[in-house]
Structure formats: structure tokens, C-alpha cells
The first five atom37 places (N, CA, C, CB, O) and aatype in JSON, in Angstrom:
{
  "aatype": [20, 20, 20, 20, 20, 20, 20, 20, 20, 20, 20, 20, 20, 20, 20, 20, 20, 20, 20, 20, 20, 20, 20, 20, 20, 20, 20, 20, 20, 20, 20, 20, 20, 20, 20, 20, 20, 20, 20, 20, 20, 20, 20, 20, 20, 20, 20, 20, 20, 20, 20, 20, 20, 20, 20, 20, 20, 20, 20, 20, 20, 20, 20, 20, 20, 20, 20, 20, 20, 20, 20, 20, 20, 20, 20, 20, 20, 20, 20, 20, 20, 20, 20, 20, 20],
  "atom_mask": [
    [1, 1, 1, 1, 1],
    [1, 1, 1, 1, 1],
    [1, 1, 1, 1, 1],
    [1, 1, 1, 1, 1],
    [1, 1, 1, 1, 1],
    [1, 1, 1, 1, 1],
    [1, 1, 1, 1, 1],
    [1, 1, 1, 1, 1],
    [1, 1, 1, 1, 1],
    [1, 1, 1, 1, 1],
    [1, 1, 1, 1, 1],
    [1, 1, 1, 1, 1],
    [1, 1, 1, 1, 1],
    [1, 1, 1, 1, 1],
    [1, 1, 1, 1, 1],
    [1, 1, 1, 1, 1],
    [1, 1, 1, 1, 1],
    [1, 1, 1, 1, 1],
    [1, 1, 1, 1, 1],
    [1, 1, 1, 1, 1],
    [1, 1, 1, 1, 1],
    [1, 1, 1, 1, 1],
    [1, 1, 1, 1, 1],
    [1, 1, 1, 1, 1],
    [1, 1, 1, 1, 1],
    [1, 1, 1, 1, 1],
    [1, 1, 1, 1, 1],
    [1, 1, 1, 1, 1],
    [1, 1, 1, 1, 1],
    [1, 1, 1, 1, 1],
    [1, 1, 1, 1, 1],
    [1, 1, 1, 1, 1],
    [1, 1, 1, 1, 1],
    [1, 1, 1, 1, 1],
    [1, 1, 1, 1, 1],
    [1, 1, 1, 1, 1],
    [1, 1, 1, 1, 1],
    [1, 1, 1, 1, 1],
    [1, 1, 1, 1, 1],
    [1, 1, 1, 1, 1],
    [1, 1, 1, 1, 1],
    [1, 1, 1, 1, 1],
    [1, 1, 1, 1, 1],
    [1, 1, 1, 1, 1],
    [1, 1, 1, 1, 1],
    [1, 1, 1, 1, 1],
    [1, 1, 1, 1, 1],
    [1, 1, 1, 1, 1],
    [1, 1, 1, 1, 1],
    [1, 1, 1, 1, 1],
    [1, 1, 1, 1, 1],
    [1, 1, 1, 1, 1],
    [1, 1, 1, 1, 1],
    [1, 1, 1, 1, 1],
    [1, 1, 1, 1, 1],
    [1, 1, 1, 1, 1],
    [1, 1, 1, 1, 1],
    [1, 1, 1, 1, 1],
    [1, 1, 1, 1, 1],
    [1, 1, 1, 1, 1],
    [1, 1, 1, 1, 1],
    [1, 1, 1, 1, 1],
    [1, 1, 1, 1, 1],
    [1, 1, 1, 1, 1],
    [1, 1, 1, 1, 1],
    [1, 1, 1, 1, 1],
    [1, 1, 1, 1, 1],
    [1, 1, 1, 1, 1],
    [1, 1, 1, 1, 1],
    [1, 1, 1, 1, 1],
    [1, 1, 1, 1, 1],
    [1, 1, 1, 1, 1],
    [1, 1, 1, 1, 1],
    [1, 1, 1, 1, 1],
    [1, 1, 1, 1, 1],
    [1, 1, 1, 1, 1],
    [1, 1, 1, 1, 1],
    [1, 1, 1, 1, 1],
    [1, 1, 1, 1, 1],
    [1, 1, 1, 1, 1],
    [1, 1, 1, 1, 1],
    [1, 1, 1, 1, 1],
    [1, 1, 1, 1, 1],
    [1, 1, 1, 1, 1],
    [1, 1, 1, 1, 1]
  ],
  "atom_positions": [
    [[2.92, -10.04, 39.75], [1.55, -11.05, 39.37], [1.52, -10.44, 37.88], [-0.22, -10.78, 40.46], [2.21, -9.43, 37.74]],
    [[0.88, -10.88, 36.85], [0.18, -10.68, 35.45], [-0.31, -9.94, 35.22], [-0.54, -11.27, 35.03], [-1.3, -10.62, 34.96]],
    [[-0.66, -8.87, 35.0], [-2.18, -8.08, 35.1], [-2.9, -8.33, 33.34], [-1.87, -5.89, 35.57], [-2.4, -8.54, 32.23]],
    [[-3.88, -8.22, 33.71], [-4.96, -8.83, 32.81], [-5.78, -7.68, 31.87], [-6.07, -9.65, 33.82], [-6.63, -7.13, 32.57]],
    [[-5.76, -7.29, 30.84], [-6.07, -6.36, 29.83], [-6.77, -6.73, 28.68], [-5.03, -5.83, 29.44], [-6.72, -7.89, 28.26]],
    [[-7.41, -5.85, 28.12], [-8.2, -6.35, 26.98], [-7.64, -4.96, 25.53], [-10.3, -6.34, 27.59], [-8.04, -3.8, 25.49]],
    [[-7.04, -5.38, 24.93], [-6.61, -4.74, 24.04], [-8.05, -4.76, 22.78], [-5.11, -5.42, 23.67], [-8.6, -5.82, 22.48]],
    [[-8.42, -3.61, 22.27], [-9.37, -3.24, 21.09], [-8.59, -3.56, 19.85], [-9.85, -1.66, 21.07], [-8.12, -2.51, 19.41]],
    [[-8.37, -4.31, 19.32], [-8.0, -4.91, 18.1], [-8.67, -4.16, 16.69], [-8.46, -6.42, 18.24], [-8.23, -4.19, 15.54]],
    [[-9.47, -3.72, 17.05], [-9.96, -3.37, 15.69], [-9.6, -2.2, 16.27], [-11.47, -3.69, 15.01], [-9.18, -1.43, 15.41]],
    [[-9.59, -1.83, 17.13], [-9.66, 0.44, 17.47], [-7.83, 0.04, 16.96], [-10.09, 1.61, 20.32], [-7.41, 0.82, 16.11]],
    [[-6.81, -1.05, 17.42], [-5.7, -0.58, 17.08], [-5.54, -0.8, 15.69], [-4.74, -1.07, 17.83], [-4.75, -0.11, 15.04]],
    [[-6.18, -1.63, 15.22], [-5.35, -1.59, 13.37], [-6.17, -0.45, 13.11], [-5.66, -3.2, 11.9], [-5.39, 0.2, 12.41]],
    [[-7.73, 0.56, 13.25], [-7.6, 2.13, 12.79], [-6.12, 2.38, 13.42], [-8.97, 3.32, 13.53], [-5.02, 2.53, 12.88]],
    [[-6.45, 2.37, 14.48], [-5.18, 3.14, 14.71], [-3.47, 3.54, 13.98], [-5.0, 2.59, 15.71], [-2.71, 4.5, 13.83]],
    [[-3.58, 2.04, 13.66], [-2.28, 2.2, 12.77], [-2.92, 2.13, 11.32], [-1.02, 0.89, 13.05], [-2.06, 2.21, 10.44]],
    [[-3.82, 2.04, 11.0], [-4.28, 2.56, 9.5], [-3.93, 3.96, 9.7], [-6.01, 2.34, 9.02], [-2.87, 4.29, 9.18]],
    [[-4.52, 4.78, 10.28], [-4.42, 6.19, 10.03], [-2.85, 6.71, 10.62], [-5.77, 6.98, 10.84], [-2.55, 7.89, 10.42]],
    [[-2.05, 5.98, 11.19], [-0.57, 6.39, 11.73], [0.15, 5.97, 9.94], [0.18, 5.09, 13.53], [0.95, 6.79, 9.49]],
    [[-0.11, 5.07, 9.32], [0.17, 4.95, 7.99], [-0.38, 5.75, 6.57], [-0.09, 3.79, 7.92], [-0.02, 5.75, 5.39]],
    [[-1.35, 6.37, 7.28], [-1.32, 7.65, 6.29], [-1.24, 8.91, 6.41], [-2.16, 7.73, 5.69], [-1.51, 9.73, 5.53]],
    [[-0.9, 9.12, 7.41], [0.1, 10.81, 7.95], [1.28, 10.03, 7.47], [0.27, 11.54, 10.13], [1.86, 10.79, 6.69]],
    [[2.05, 8.66, 7.55], [3.69, 8.78, 7.27], [3.37, 8.77, 5.36], [4.93, 6.97, 8.13], [3.87, 9.56, 4.56]],
    [[2.85, 8.14, 5.19], [2.49, 8.62, 3.42], [2.44, 9.75, 2.85], [1.3, 8.36, 2.94], [3.11, 10.1, 1.88]],
    [[1.31, 10.63, 3.68], [0.99, 11.78, 3.61], [2.22, 12.76, 3.91], [-0.08, 11.9, 4.41], [1.99, 13.88, 3.46]],
    [[3.11, 12.67, 4.37], [4.17, 13.14, 4.72], [5.87, 12.65, 3.8], [4.0, 12.74, 6.18], [6.95, 13.18, 3.54]],
    [[5.27, 11.52, 3.62], [6.33, 11.09, 2.46], [6.51, 12.0, 1.58], [6.0, 9.94, 1.68], [7.49, 12.71, 1.35]],
    [[4.81, 11.87, 0.77], [4.29, 12.32, -0.32], [4.83, 14.25, -0.84], [2.61, 12.04, 0.07], [5.21, 14.87, -1.84]],
    [[4.48, 14.55, 0.88], [4.87, 15.99, 0.27], [6.43, 16.09, 0.44], [4.06, 17.36, 1.13], [6.88, 17.15, 0.02]],
    [[7.14, 15.42, 0.85], [8.59, 15.16, 0.8], [9.14, 15.38, -0.4], [8.94, 13.89, 1.16], [9.98, 16.15, -0.86]],
    [[8.35, 14.38, -0.86], [8.79, 13.72, -2.84], [8.28, 14.84, -3.55], [7.75, 11.99, -3.68], [9.13, 15.38, -4.26]],
    [[7.48, 15.19, -3.57], [6.8, 16.3, -4.28], [8.0, 17.77, -4.4], [5.22, 16.68, -3.27], [8.31, 18.36, -5.43]],
    [[8.47, 18.06, -3.02], [9.62, 19.04, -2.56], [10.46, 18.73, -3.74], [10.41, 18.75, -0.98], [10.59, 19.41, -4.76]],
    [[11.13, 17.32, -3.37], [12.33, 16.4, -3.74], [12.3, 16.64, -5.02], [12.3, 14.84, -3.43], [13.32, 16.9, -5.64]],
    [[11.27, 16.6, -5.5], [11.04, 16.28, -7.18], [11.01, 18.11, -7.96], [9.0, 15.18, -7.47], [11.16, 18.22, -9.18]],
    [[10.85, 19.04, -7.3], [10.78, 20.39, -7.05], [12.54, 20.54, -7.36], [10.06, 20.83, -5.35], [12.96, 21.2, -8.32]],
    [[13.11, 20.08, -6.74], [14.79, 20.72, -5.66], [15.63, 19.76, -6.84], [15.13, 19.93, -3.15], [16.82, 20.05, -6.91]],
    [[15.06, 18.41, -7.98], [15.93, 18.01, -7.61], [16.17, 17.23, -9.42], [15.7, 17.25, -6.09], [16.91, 16.45, -10.02]],
    [[14.88, 18.17, -9.66], [15.21, 18.33, -11.33], [16.22, 18.9, -12.15], [14.37, 18.95, -11.86], [16.38, 20.1, -12.35]],
    [[17.13, 17.66, -12.75], [18.27, 18.45, -13.84], [19.26, 18.58, -12.55], [17.7, 20.32, -14.79], [20.18, 19.38, -12.37]],
    [[18.8, 17.59, -11.75], [20.37, 17.61, -10.96], [20.73, 15.71, -11.04], [20.19, 18.4, -8.73], [19.96, 14.76, -11.17]],
    [[22.09, 15.78, -10.9], [22.73, 14.34, -11.1], [22.03, 13.51, -10.37], [24.17, 14.16, -10.71], [21.98, 13.76, -9.16]],
    [[21.28, 12.28, -10.9], [21.15, 11.29, -9.52], [22.33, 11.11, -8.48], [20.88, 9.8, -9.99], [21.78, 11.04, -7.38]],
    [[23.65, 11.0, -8.33], [24.35, 10.85, -7.69], [24.48, 12.3, -6.4], [25.33, 10.46, -8.64], [25.03, 12.19, -5.3]],
    [[24.1, 13.03, -6.71], [23.94, 14.02, -6.13], [22.19, 14.39, -5.69], [24.66, 14.93, -7.01], [21.69, 15.4, -5.18]],
    [[21.84, 13.64, -5.96], [20.43, 13.43, -5.45], [20.05, 12.42, -4.31], [19.68, 13.04, -6.56], [19.36, 12.66, -3.32]],
    [[20.75, 11.06, -4.74], [21.13, 10.69, -3.57], [20.57, 10.41, -2.36], [21.72, 11.28, -3.39], [19.58, 9.8, -1.97]],
    [[22.07, 11.42, -1.49], [21.68, 11.62, -0.43], [20.72, 11.97, 0.47], [22.08, 11.93, -0.36], [20.43, 11.49, 1.56]],
    [[20.08, 13.26, -0.43], [18.46, 14.01, -0.11], [18.21, 13.32, -0.31], [17.64, 15.04, -0.58], [19.37, 12.95, -0.47]],
    [[17.59, 12.36, -0.58], [16.55, 11.27, -0.91], [16.99, 10.07, 1.0], [17.16, 10.21, -3.15], [16.29, 9.68, 1.93]],
    [[18.02, 9.99, 0.76], [18.39, 8.62, 1.71], [17.98, 9.36, 3.37], [20.56, 8.01, 1.51], [17.4, 8.92, 4.36]],
    [[18.74, 10.91, 2.99], [18.2, 11.4, 4.36], [16.7, 11.66, 4.34], [18.92, 12.74, 4.81], [16.25, 11.53, 5.48]],
    [[15.85, 11.95, 3.53], [14.54, 12.42, 4.15], [13.77, 10.73, 4.38], [13.54, 13.71, 2.87], [12.78, 10.37, 5.03]],
    [[14.53, 10.14, 3.72], [13.83, 8.67, 3.77], [13.93, 8.52, 5.66], [14.98, 7.14, 2.62], [13.01, 8.5, 6.48]],
    [[15.23, 8.44, 5.82], [15.61, 8.6, 7.1], [14.99, 9.01, 8.32], [16.35, 9.2, 7.03], [14.52, 8.31, 9.21]],
    [[15.1, 10.78, 8.2], [14.34, 11.72, 8.51], [13.19, 11.18, 9.14], [14.1, 12.49, 7.48], [13.11, 10.92, 10.35]],
    [[12.17, 10.98, 8.18], [11.02, 10.16, 8.16], [10.67, 9.2, 8.78], [10.87, 9.79, 7.35], [9.49, 8.86, 8.64]],
    [[11.5, 8.44, 9.65], [11.67, 7.04, 10.28], [11.46, 6.14, 9.73], [11.09, 6.74, 11.2], [11.33, 5.08, 10.33]],
    [[11.33, 6.24, 8.15], [10.76, 4.83, 7.51], [11.95, 3.73, 7.02], [9.79, 5.23, 6.07], [11.98, 3.01, 6.02]],
    [[13.05, 3.91, 8.3], [14.3, 2.26, 7.97], [14.68, 2.48, 6.85], [13.68, 0.47, 7.85], [14.44, 3.29, 5.96]],
    [[15.64, 1.23, 7.1], [17.12, 1.29, 6.12], [16.21, 1.41, 4.64], [18.42, -0.53, 6.22], [15.1, 0.89, 4.54]],
    [[16.87, 2.21, 3.49], [16.33, 2.58, 2.16], [16.87, 1.7, 1.17], [16.64, 4.0, 1.78], [17.45, 2.39, 0.33]],
    [[16.93, 0.44, 0.89], [17.5, -0.66, -0.1], [18.47, 0.2, -1.22], [16.07, -1.58, -0.96], [17.86, 1.24, -1.48]],
    [[19.25, 0.16, -1.68], [20.51, 0.8, -3.08], [19.55, 0.46, -4.09], [22.4, -0.17, -3.44], [19.01, 1.45, -4.59]],
    [[19.27, -0.43, -4.43], [18.07, -0.63, -6.04], [17.22, 0.69, -5.69], [16.67, -2.49, -6.13], [17.47, 1.77, -6.23]],
    [[16.33, 0.53, -4.88], [14.86, 1.71, -4.3], [15.62, 3.09, -4.33], [14.1, 1.4, -2.26], [15.49, 4.11, -5.0]],
    [[16.28, 2.78, -3.56], [17.38, 4.67, -3.51], [17.56, 4.71, -4.39], [18.87, 5.14, -2.82], [16.86, 5.61, -4.86]],
    [[18.4, 4.09, -5.42], [18.99, 4.5, -7.05], [17.67, 5.27, -7.85], [19.5, 2.79, -8.12], [17.63, 6.42, -8.28]],
    [[16.53, 4.15, -7.89], [14.94, 4.97, -8.4], [14.81, 5.43, -8.51], [14.03, 5.25, -8.28], [14.62, 5.95, -9.6]],
    [[14.71, 6.0, -7.05], [13.88, 7.36, -6.78], [14.44, 8.6, -7.13], [13.58, 7.54, -5.4], [13.88, 9.56, -7.64]],
    [[16.08, 8.4, -6.67], [17.04, 9.49, -7.57], [16.65, 9.58, -8.58], [18.39, 9.28, -7.84], [15.69, 10.34, -8.78]],
    [[17.03, 9.1, -9.26], [16.76, 8.63, -11.01], [15.41, 9.81, -11.39], [16.04, 6.4, -11.25], [15.49, 10.92, -11.92]],
    [[14.42, 9.2, -10.99], [12.98, 9.35, -11.08], [12.44, 11.12, -10.7], [12.32, 8.13, -9.89], [11.48, 11.83, -11.01]],
    [[13.67, 11.26, -9.86], [13.5, 12.74, -9.33], [14.09, 13.52, -9.53], [13.49, 12.99, -8.33], [13.82, 14.65, -9.13]],
    [[15.5, 13.13, -10.48], [16.19, 14.13, -11.13], [15.94, 14.43, -12.86], [17.61, 13.75, -10.83], [16.15, 15.45, -13.52]],
    [[15.48, 13.27, -13.2], [14.28, 13.67, -13.94], [12.66, 14.3, -14.82], [14.41, 13.47, -13.82], [12.03, 14.39, -15.88]],
    [[12.7, 14.64, -13.11], [11.82, 15.4, -13.22], [10.52, 15.29, -12.71], [11.8, 15.54, -14.2], [9.66, 16.11, -12.38]],
    [[10.59, 14.04, -12.72], [9.15, 13.26, -11.98], [8.79, 13.11, -10.54], [9.11, 11.84, -12.3], [9.74, 13.43, -9.82]],
    [[7.67, 12.7, -9.83], [7.09, 12.91, -9.12], [7.41, 11.25, -8.6], [5.84, 13.62, -9.51], [7.88, 10.52, -9.47]],
    [[7.22, 10.79, -7.5], [6.9, 9.62, -6.98], [5.59, 9.52, -5.97], [8.08, 9.22, -6.37], [5.35, 10.3, -5.05]],
    [[4.8, 8.36, -6.36], [3.5, 8.9, -6.0], [3.32, 7.48, -5.03], [2.26, 9.28, -7.44], [2.94, 6.35, -5.33]],
    [[3.78, 8.11, -3.7], [2.99, 7.03, -2.09], [1.47, 7.01, -1.95], [3.43, 7.8, -0.31], [0.62, 7.89, -1.82]],
    [[1.41, 5.3, -2.06], [0.65, 5.08, -1.3], [0.24, 3.96, -0.49], [0.06, 5.38, -1.76], [1.13, 3.12, -0.42]],
    [[-0.96, 3.61, 0.26], [-0.81, 2.86, 1.29], [-1.6, 1.47, 0.76], [-1.36, 3.61, 2.63], [-2.38, 1.52, -0.19]],
    [[-1.35, 0.43, 1.36], [-1.52, -0.86, 0.88], [-3.24, -0.82, 2.05], [0.18, -2.22, 1.26], [-3.98, -1.8, 2.09]]
  ]
}
């Protein structure tokens, strides 16, 4: 027998936005740390670190072009700014 229940759609949307903000904050902290640690290192050495961080945060698969872009910026000592939509 199917059960009937109502979903508070607005509450669900708020919860998802809040969760997204927390993930973005965690990612920002990690990118800031990597920027300090990766400055001056070869891009090839930074890429595995970025990939592990991305996976550890549960952000799914990171495409190679984006991985290379992030590693290049971090190796140059530049920060990555994480935002939510």
C-alpha cells in the first residue's frame, strides 16, 4: 500500500542550498591550503593532489581540462575562488 506524505519543497530547496554552501566552504579551504602548498611545484605533481582532494570532498569526477587548469593555477601560486549559484 503506497504511503502518502507531503514534501516541503521550499524547505528542501533551503536545505540543498545550505548543503551546497557547506561543500563550497570546504572546497575553498582545501583550495586555499593547496595554493600555499603547491606554489612553485610542477603541474604534474599538483594534479594528483587536486584530484584526491576533489574526490575526498565527494564532488564527483573532475574532467582532465579542469584538473589541469586548477593544478596550473595552484602551481603558479594563484588561488581558486569557489562560488555557488
